[in-house]
MILO-345324 format. One line per 3 residues: number of its first residue (from 1); their letters; for each residue y, z, x of N, C-alpha, C. Coordinates in steps of 0.1 Angstrom, whole numbers. Layout:
! MILO-345324
NUM) a) Y/Z/X/Y/Z/X/Y/Z/X; ...
! end
This chain:
! MILO-345324
1) mdi) 853/1328/1285/852/1314/1282/852/1301/1289; 849/1291/1289/844/1281/1297/860/1272/1301; 866/1274/1314/876/1272/1317/880/1258/1322
4) dki) 872/1252/1320/870/1236/1322/873/1232/1307; 869/1235/1299/870/1234/1284/885/1237/1277; 888/1247/1282/902/1253/1279/911/1244/1287
7) qns) 910/1238/1299/922/1230/1307/922/1214/1301; 907/1210/1293/907/1196/1291/909/1195/1273; 910/1206/1265/903/1200/1252/904/1211/1241
10) cli) 909/1211/1233/913/1219/1218/900/1223/1218; 902/1240/1217/892/1249/1215/887/1249/1195; 892/1242/1188/893/1239/1178/885/1228/1174
13) cgg) 893/1216/1177/890/1201/1173/885/1195/1185; 884/1197/1195/882/1189/1209/890/1179/1213; 903/1179/1207/915/1167/1210/919/1170/1225
16) gtr) 930/1165/1226/939/1166/1241/945/1173/1244; 953/1182/1250/960/1189/1251/973/1185/1260; 981/1195/1256/993/1194/1269/1000/1210/1268
19) vvw) 1005/1214/1282/1011/1225/1283/1021/1226/1279; 1028/1234/1268/1039/1237/1266/1050/1248/1265; 1041/1256/1273/1046/1275/1277/1037/1277/1289
22) kek) 1040/1281/1299/1039/1290/1307/1047/1306/1316; 1044/1314/1318/1047/1326/1323/1035/1333/1331; 1037/1334/1344/1030/1338/1350/1016/1335/1347
25) kyi) 1008/1343/1346/992/1342/1348/987/1335/1332; 998/1329/1321/995/1329/1311/1002/1316/1306; 994/1303/1301/996/1292/1298/991/1286/1284
28) arr) 998/1286/1275/999/1278/1265/997/1265/1261; 986/1258/1254/984/1245/1254/988/1241/1243; 991/1227/1236/988/1224/1225/983/1212/1224
31) ckr) 972/1212/1213/966/1198/1209/972/1191/1205; 969/1177/1206/979/1164/1204/973/1160/1193; 959/1166/1188/955/1162/1176/959/1170/1164
34) cdv) 952/1183/1162/954/1188/1157/970/1198/1153; 972/1198/1163/986/1210/1164/987/1222/1170; 973/1228/1169/974/1239/1172/977/1242/1186
37) ifc) 981/1257/1190/986/1257/1203/977/1270/1201; 972/1272/1219/966/1282/1220/965/1287/1237; 966/1302/1238/968/1307/1253/957/1317/1255
40) ppa) 944/1314/1257/937/1323/1260/941/1335/1265; 932/1345/1265/936/1357/1273/928/1358/1289; 938/1367/1296/932/1366/1311/920/1373/1311
43) snl) 917/1386/1301/909/1395/1301/905/1393/1282; 891/1404/1286/889/1407/1273/899/1415/1267; 901/1413/1250/910/1423/1245/902/1433/1238
46) tnl) 893/1436/1235/883/1443/1229/891/1460/1228; 891/1463/1241/902/1477/1246/913/1479/1240; 921/1470/1233/932/1474/1231/934/1474/1219
49) yde) 920/1479/1210/920/1482/1197/914/1493/1197; 926/1505/1204/920/1518/1203/926/1525/1198; 921/1543/1200/929/1548/1186/945/1550/1188
52) kyf) 950/1550/1200/966/1548/1202/971/1538/1197; 963/1524/1194/968/1513/1190/966/1515/1172; 959/1521/1171/958/1521/1157/969/1531/1151
55) fqw) 973/1538/1160/980/1553/1156/998/1546/1156; 994/1545/1168/1009/1537/1169/1014/1530/1156; 1008/1518/1155/1012/1504/1142/1005/1509/1132
58) yik) 998/1514/1127/992/1513/1114/989/1534/1110; 985/1540/1111/985/1553/1111/1000/1561/1109; 1007/1559/1116/1019/1566/1117/1031/1562/1108
61) syf) 1022/1546/1107/1033/1540/1095/1026/1533/1078; 1016/1545/1080/1008/1544/1067/1014/1539/1052; 1027/1545/1045/1031/1547/1037/1037/1529/1037
64) krk) 1047/1527/1053/1055/1513/1049/1040/1504/1048; 1032/1506/1056/1019/1494/1058/1018/1493/1043; 1012/1504/1039/1005/1503/1022/1017/1497/1013
67) ryl) 1027/1498/1014/1038/1492/1002/1039/1479/1008; 1040/1472/1020/1038/1461/1023/1024/1451/1019; 1015/1461/1023/1007/1453/1015/1004/1453/998
70) qkl) 1005/1463/994/1008/1462/980/1016/1450/977; 1025/1446/977/1035/1437/978/1027/1423/979; 1019/1422/992/1014/1410/995/1003/1404/987
73) fsn) 995/1421/980/983/1416/971/987/1408/961; 1002/1418/953/1007/1412/942/1010/1398/943; 1017/1391/951/1019/1380/952/1009/1373/956
76) iek) 998/1377/961/988/1364/959/981/1363/943; 982/1371/938/973/1377/927/984/1369/915; 997/1364/919/1008/1360/910/1005/1344/913
79) kit) 999/1340/921/997/1328/922/984/1324/921; 974/1331/921/957/1326/919/952/1338/911; 942/1333/904/933/1342/897/920/1344/911
82) lpr) 920/1357/909/908/1361/925/899/1366/915; 887/1359/917/873/1363/907/872/1377/913; 869/1388/904/864/1399/909/852/1396/909
85) gnl) 844/1412/921/830/1409/928/834/1416/940; 824/1413/950/821/1416/964/832/1408/974; 839/1417/978/850/1414/988/845/1419/1000
88) ldi) 851/1411/1011/847/1417/1026/863/1416/1035; 867/1427/1035/878/1424/1047/876/1419/1059; 879/1414/1067/872/1413/1084/888/1417/1091
91) gcg) 887/1426/1101/893/1434/1109/902/1442/1099; 895/1450/1092/900/1462/1081/907/1472/1086; 907/1471/1100/916/1483/1106/915/1498/1095
94) tgi) 929/1503/1096/923/1516/1092/920/1517/1079; 918/1504/1069/910/1503/1055/923/1502/1048; 938/1501/1048/948/1501/1037/943/1487/1026
97) fle) 942/1479/1029/934/1467/1023/927/1472/1017; 914/1474/1018/904/1481/1014/907/1491/1004; 917/1500/1001/920/1509/997/927/1503/984
100) lak) 935/1492/984/943/1485/977/932/1477/966; 923/1471/973/913/1462/968/903/1471/958; 898/1483/964/892/1492/952/897/1493/946
103) krn) 912/1501/945/919/1501/929/920/1493/922; 917/1476/927/915/1466/916/901/1465/911; 894/1471/914/877/1474/910/869/1464/919
106) fni) 873/1463/928/866/1451/936/856/1459/945; 842/1453/950/829/1457/956/833/1462/972; 840/1467/975/843/1465/988/836/1467/1004
109) tgl) 838/1460/1009/827/1458/1023/841/1458/1037; 839/1464/1045/849/1458/1060/842/1461/1071; 850/1450/1078/839/1447/1090/853/1446/1100
112) dis) 850/1457/1113/863/1457/1125/852/1458/1138; 858/1455/1153/853/1451/1166/859/1466/1173; 864/1474/1163/873/1486/1172/863/1499/1165
115) pfa) 851/1504/1173/852/1516/1172/858/1527/1163; 868/1523/1170/876/1537/1160/879/1535/1148; 884/1521/1145/889/1517/1133/879/1522/1121
118) veh) 865/1516/1127/852/1521/1117/851/1533/1115; 849/1539/1126/848/1553/1124/860/1560/1116; 873/1558/1112/884/1565/1108/881/1560/1091
121) ckk) 877/1547/1090/879/1541/1075/862/1546/1070; 850/1551/1078/842/1559/1069/844/1567/1068; 856/1579/1072/858/1591/1068/868/1590/1060
124) rgf) 873/1578/1056/879/1576/1043/870/1572/1031; 858/1569/1034/848/1568/1023/842/1554/1020; 852/1547/1026/845/1530/1027/834/1528/1035
127) dvi) 826/1515/1032/815/1508/1035/823/1500/1045; 819/1503/1056/826/1491/1070/815/1492/1081; 816/1483/1082/804/1478/1096/813/1475/1108
130) ygd) 803/1480/1121/813/1475/1134/805/1462/1135; 814/1453/1143/811/1437/1150/819/1429/1145; 813/1419/1151/817/1403/1149/813/1396/1134
133) irq) 821/1392/1129/815/1380/1117/805/1376/1123; 804/1367/1136/792/1358/1140/781/1365/1141; 782/1377/1144/767/1385/1145/762/1393/1134
136) akf) 772/1397/1124/770/1403/1113/759/1398/1105; 751/1407/1100/740/1403/1092/744/1406/1077; 751/1394/1073/752/1396/1055/747/1389/1052
139) idn) 741/1387/1035/736/1380/1029/744/1369/1028; 735/1354/1029/743/1346/1026/744/1343/1012; 757/1333/1007/763/1331/994/763/1348/985
142) yfn) 768/1357/993/769/1368/986/785/1373/980; 795/1370/990/805/1375/987/816/1366/976; 823/1368/972/833/1366/964/847/1362/969
145) ivt) 849/1369/976/863/1367/986/863/1374/998; 863/1369/1007/867/1369/1024/877/1369/1028; 887/1382/1034/900/1383/1037/898/1384/1054
148) mld) 909/1378/1057/914/1376/1069/928/1379/1072; 935/1391/1077/949/1395/1074/954/1398/1089; 961/1388/1095/965/1388/1109/954/1391/1119
151) via) 940/1381/1119/927/1381/1121/929/1369/1126; 928/1359/1127/923/1343/1127/928/1342/1143; 945/1342/1144/950/1341/1156/945/1347/1167
154) hvd) 935/1361/1166/935/1371/1175/919/1365/1182; 909/1358/1172/895/1357/1177/897/1342/1185; 884/1345/1195/884/1335/1205/879/1321/1201
157) ypl) 872/1320/1190/869/1305/1185/871/1303/1169; 881/1305/1162/885/1306/1149/873/1294/1140; 873/1285/1145/861/1281/1136/848/1285/1138
160) eyl) 842/1286/1147/829/1295/1145/832/1308/1137; 845/1315/1136/844/1326/1124/846/1322/1112; 852/1309/1107/854/1305/1097/841/1298/1091
163) ksv) 834/1290/1098/818/1287/1095/810/1295/1089; 811/1310/1100/804/1322/1095/807/1327/1081; 819/1325/1082/826/1331/1066/822/1321/1055
166) nki) 820/1308/1057/817/1298/1044/800/1302/1042; 794/1306/1053/777/1311/1048/777/1324/1039; 785/1332/1040/783/1344/1031/794/1340/1018
169) lkd) 799/1335/1020/804/1332/1005/800/1324/998; 804/1328/982/795/1323/973/799/1309/970; 792/1299/966/799/1287/958/812/1286/953
172) ngl) 825/1281/953/836/1282/950/840/1297/955; 835/1304/962/840/1316/967/856/1314/977; 865/1326/978/881/1321/982/880/1327/999
175) iii) 885/1323/1006/892/1331/1016/902/1333/1016; 910/1345/1021/924/1345/1019/928/1347/1037; 934/1340/1041/937/1342/1056/953/1347/1056
178) ktp) 959/1359/1062/973/1358/1068/974/1357/1081; 985/1347/1090/986/1345/1100/1004/1340/1102; 1006/1345/1118/1020/1340/1122/1021/1327/1119
181) vhs) 1034/1320/1116/1037/1310/1120/1045/1304/1133; 1040/1295/1142/1048/1299/1156/1048/1283/1157; 1061/1278/1152/1064/1264/1152/1070/1261/1172
184) mfl) 1069/1250/1169/1072/1245/1186/1088/1252/1193; 1098/1250/1179/1108/1258/1183/1104/1272/1189; 1096/1277/1187/1095/1291/1188/1087/1291/1202
187) fhi) 1088/1281/1207/1078/1280/1220/1091/1273/1229; 1101/1267/1223/1111/1263/1234/1125/1276/1231; 1123/1285/1228/1131/1295/1230/1127/1303/1239
190) anl) 1109/1308/1239/1105/1315/1250/1104/1310/1260; 1106/1295/1264/1106/1287/1277/1122/1292/1282; 1131/1290/1270/1145/1293/1275/1150/1309/1284
193) lkf) 1137/1320/1276/1143/1330/1276/1127/1340/1284; 1121/1328/1297/1114/1331/1305/1120/1337/1317; 1131/1342/1318/1139/1344/1327/1137/1361/1328
196) tgk) 1135/1367/1311/1137/1378/1309/1125/1385/1316; 1117/1377/1311/1101/1384/1316/1098/1391/1302; 1099/1386/1293/1097/1394/1282/1091/1380/1273
199) sks) 1090/1368/1276/1091/1358/1264/1076/1357/1257; 1065/1363/1266/1056/1364/1261/1052/1372/1243; 1064/1382/1247/1067/1389/1234/1071/1387/1222
202) llh) 1079/1373/1228/1082/1369/1211/1072/1358/1207; 1059/1356/1216/1045/1347/1210/1035/1357/1208; 1035/1373/1214/1024/1381/1210/1014/1375/1218
205) ipa) 1017/1372/1229/1008/1372/1239/1007/1382/1249; 996/1387/1249/981/1379/1255/976/1379/1240; 976/1394/1229/972/1396/1223/969/1385/1209
208) qif) 979/1374/1207/973/1365/1201/966/1354/1209; 963/1348/1206/954/1337/1212/959/1322/1203; 958/1322/1194/961/1308/1186/975/1310/1181
211) hfn) 983/1298/1177/994/1299/1170/992/1288/1161; 992/1290/1148/992/1281/1138/1005/1277/1134; 1003/1264/1127/1013/1259/1119/1008/1255/1107
214) frs) 1015/1248/1094/1011/1248/1083/997/1236/1085; 1000/1225/1093/990/1216/1092/982/1222/1101; 980/1228/1111/968/1235/1117/958/1244/1112
217) irn) 966/1251/1103/959/1260/1096/950/1254/1088; 952/1243/1080/948/1234/1068/937/1230/1075; 941/1221/1090/929/1214/1097/916/1226/1101
220) llf) 923/1234/1104/910/1245/1108/897/1246/1093; 909/1251/1079/901/1253/1069/890/1241/1066; 896/1231/1068/890/1216/1066/877/1215/1070
223) lag) 876/1216/1086/866/1215/1095/856/1227/1095; 862/1237/1087/851/1249/1083/842/1246/1070; 851/1240/1062/839/1237/1048/851/1240/1035
226) fes) 864/1243/1039/871/1252/1028/880/1238/1025; 886/1239/1013/896/1231/1005/906/1242/1005; 917/1237/1009/936/1244/1008/937/1244/995
229) vcv) 937/1256/987/940/1260/973/953/1262/973; 957/1270/980/972/1275/975/981/1281/992; 992/1277/994/999/1284/1006/1010/1295/1002
232) iqt) 1013/1307/1006/1023/1312/1003/1030/1317/1016; 1045/1314/1017/1053/1319/1023/1053/1332/1024; 1057/1341/1038/1059/1352/1039/1063/1361/1049
235) rdl) 1069/1371/1050/1076/1373/1060/1069/1388/1064; 1069/1388/1078/1060/1402/1084/1069/1418/1083; 1063/1425/1083/1066/1443/1083/1074/1440/1099
238) pgf) 1085/1440/1101/1093/1442/1113/1087/1452/1127; 1082/1450/1134/1076/1458/1145/1084/1465/1148; 1099/1463/1148/1110/1470/1149/1108/1486/1141
241) fls) 1108/1482/1131/1108/1493/1122/1096/1506/1127; 1085/1497/1130/1073/1507/1135/1071/1514/1146; 1078/1509/1156/1076/1509/1170/1088/1504/1174
244) lsp) 1098/1515/1184/1109/1510/1191/1101/1508/1209; 1095/1499/1210/1090/1495/1223/1096/1484/1224; 1101/1481/1237/1108/1471/1246/1105/1459/1241
247) gai) 1090/1450/1236/1089/1445/1230/1091/1435/1219; 1092/1450/1209/1090/1448/1198/1112/1448/1196; 1118/1456/1199/1129/1452/1200/1133/1441/1203
250) fly) 1131/1435/1217/1133/1427/1221/1128/1411/1210; 1118/1412/1204/1117/1398/1191/1124/1402/1181; 1128/1415/1175/1139/1416/1165/1152/1415/1165
253) lvk) 1156/1417/1176/1171/1411/1187/1171/1390/1187; 1157/1388/1191/1161/1372/1188/1158/1362/1180; 1150/1372/1170/1151/1366/1155/1162/1368/1147
256) ilf) 1172/1378/1151/1186/1381/1145/1190/1366/1150; 1195/1365/1160/1201/1358/1169/1197/1342/1164; 1183/1342/1166/1181/1324/1156/1175/1323/1146
259) qpf) 1176/1334/1134/1173/1332/1120/1172/1320/1115; 1186/1316/1114/1187/1304/1106/1173/1292/1110; 1170/1291/1124/1159/1284/1126/1148/1284/1127
262) fvp) 1146/1300/1123/1130/1299/1121/1127/1300/1108; 1113/1295/1108/1107/1295/1099/1098/1306/1091; 1093/1308/1077/1089/1322/1079/1079/1326/1088
265) dsi) 1079/1342/1089/1074/1345/1099/1056/1345/1097; 1053/1343/1084/1038/1341/1083/1035/1332/1069; 1024/1326/1068/1020/1325/1058/1005/1329/1055
268) iii) 1000/1328/1038/991/1337/1034/981/1319/1028; 975/1315/1034/967/1304/1029/956/1308/1024; 948/1303/1014/937/1304/1006/927/1293/1003
271) grk) 917/1292/1008/908/1284/1012/897/1286/995; 890/1275/996/879/1279/982/864/1268/991; 856/1273/993/840/1273/998/840/1257/990
274) yki) 838/1246/998/828/1238/989/818/1241/979; 821/1235/969/804/1238/963/791/1227/965; 784/1235/967/771/1221/977/773/1211/966
277) gq) 769/1197/971/770/1184/964/784/1182/958; 794/1186/958/807/1188/956/811/1171/963
! end
């Protein structure tokens, strides 16, 4: 990443920024224009998504994850009619969402940057491609739906990703994004808890690069050529129930303590690609 650009401007809209949190080598900045907060990692995170990661957080908790995603899928279908056809799941992981979409008669394709996840999905019989959406050679105007569940906050340049998605979606095609909601209140708490040495766990740093709120995620979609058609507030599957790691336990206890002040853990935002000439 361009360090000068990181220090002086927003990685999405180019607006000016100010520091809102820092701990040791990590610094989070908030854009004064579009409200997004970002904290670039100190090193490449690709190696994070290995067999150990997926076993701990997905394979071991397969049935919990499946029940959670089943409910999430149903909630989406209650809010909007999904066009049947070609569906691409970016960051498909171990393929649980692909499995649910296939049962709903979508023509499914997965994409992931983890070699382990790709091989795991292929063994399950899914059509999954290794790589980054910006370099993937998909046909333009091909997919009816593209999903990005807990992905957009972890990529280096979200606007580039969404512009690439826009190209491969049909006119009026849908993008479905699920992402954590991290308000300034959460960063205030993190600043108060820096003495614990675990405040970055509360913010999912370094794995989470971008921290969106309702305004900033809508702005991102607009810049990429989408209109926001639906927003669903949702709760995440607590990490405490999936892993007893110190970070997960810390986050769980903090959320219990400050629950009345927390907004929903995540939002699902559905955008529609602008039809050419619209």
